[in-house]
C-alpha positions in Angstrom: 0.0 0.0 0.0 2.8 2.2 0.8 4.3 1.9 -2.6 1.1 2.6 -4.4 0.7 5.8 -2.3 4.2 6.8 -3.1 3.6 6.1 -6.7 0.5 8.4 -6.9 2.3 11.2 -4.8 5.4 11.0 -7.2 3.1 11.2 -10.2 1.0 14.2 -8.8 4.3 15.9 -8.1 5.5 15.9 -11.6 2.2 16.8 -13.3 2.0 19.8 -15.5 1.1 23.2 -13.7 -2.2 24.7 -14.6 -2.2 28.1 -16.4 -3.4 29.6 -13.2 -0.1 28.4 -11.6 2.0 29.8 -14.5 0.5 33.2 -14.6 -2.1 32.2 -17.1 0.6 31.2 -19.7 0.8 27.8 -21.2 4.3 26.8 -22.3 4.9 24.3 -25.1 7.7 22.8 -26.8 7.0 22.5 -30.6 8.5 21.0 -33.6 7.6 22.3 -37.2 9.4 20.4 -40.1 12.3 19.7 -37.8 12.5 23.1 -36.4 12.2 23.6 -32.8 9.9 26.3 -31.5 9.4 27.5 -27.8 5.8 28.8 -27.7 3.9 30.5 -24.9 0.3 30.9 -25.0 -1.8 33.4 -22.8 -5.4 33.0 -23.2 -6.2 35.9 -21.0 -4.2 38.4 -22.9 -5.0 36.8 -26.5 -1.4 36.3 -27.2 0.9 33.9 -28.6 4.7 34.3 -28.2 7.4 32.0 -29.7 11.1 31.7 -30.2 12.1 30.0 -33.7 15.2 30.2 -35.3 16.5 32.7 -32.3 13.9 35.3 -33.3 11.4 36.1 -30.5 7.6 36.8 -31.9 4.7 38.2 -30.3 1.3 37.6 -32.0 -2.3 38.4 -31.1 -4.2 35.0 -31.3 -7.8 33.7 -31.3 -8.4 31.0 -28.6 -11.4 28.8 -29.2 -12.5 25.6 -27.4 -10.1 23.2 -29.6 -7.6 25.7 -31.4 -5.2 28.7 -31.0 -5.0 30.4 -34.2 -2.8 33.5 -35.4 -1.6 34.7 -38.7 1.2 37.0 -39.9 3.2 37.7 -43.0 4.5 34.0 -43.1 0.9 32.3 -43.1 -1.6 31.1 -40.6 -0.9 29.0 -37.6 -3.1 26.6 -35.7 -2.5 24.7 -32.5 -5.0 22.1 -31.7 -5.7 22.2 -28.1 -6.8 18.5 -28.2 -3.9 16.6 -29.6 -1.3 19.3 -29.9 -0.8 19.3 -33.5 0.5 22.4 -35.2 -0.2 23.5 -38.6 1.1 26.4 -40.7 -0.4 27.2 -43.9 0.6 29.7 -46.7 -1.4 29.8 -49.9 -1.3 26.2 -51.2 1.9 25.3 -49.0 1.5 23.5 -45.5 3.7 22.3 -42.7 2.7 20.2 -40.1 4.3 19.9 -36.6 3.6 18.5 -33.1 3.8 20.3 -29.6 4.1 19.0 -26.1 3.4 20.9 -22.8 6.6 22.0 -21.4 7.1 21.6 -17.7 7.9 25.0 -15.8 10.8 24.8 -13.4 10.0 25.9 -9.8 11.0 29.5 -10.0 12.6 32.1 -7.5 10.1 34.9 -8.5 
């Protein structure tokens, strides 16, 4: 019984923090056609920010129950909130990727 309780507590301690615990922001590590992206989603502010190819970008985003969508001069980006897939379209061109929720380390401030 102790080992079961220890396993449950260990699992709970490494669970992903809620957006409320991270200041309303959800952090994702995404890969799009082999390129790594660090994505921050802030539904409260209606904003997405990401680091891709050493460039930091801030965009206004639309948050629906199942998607996060934003557009810029490159194309239209969609993150599926159910399966964490990432899609970028520009005209007839489309790239696909995948995201995973990034654990947030315990912070000092």
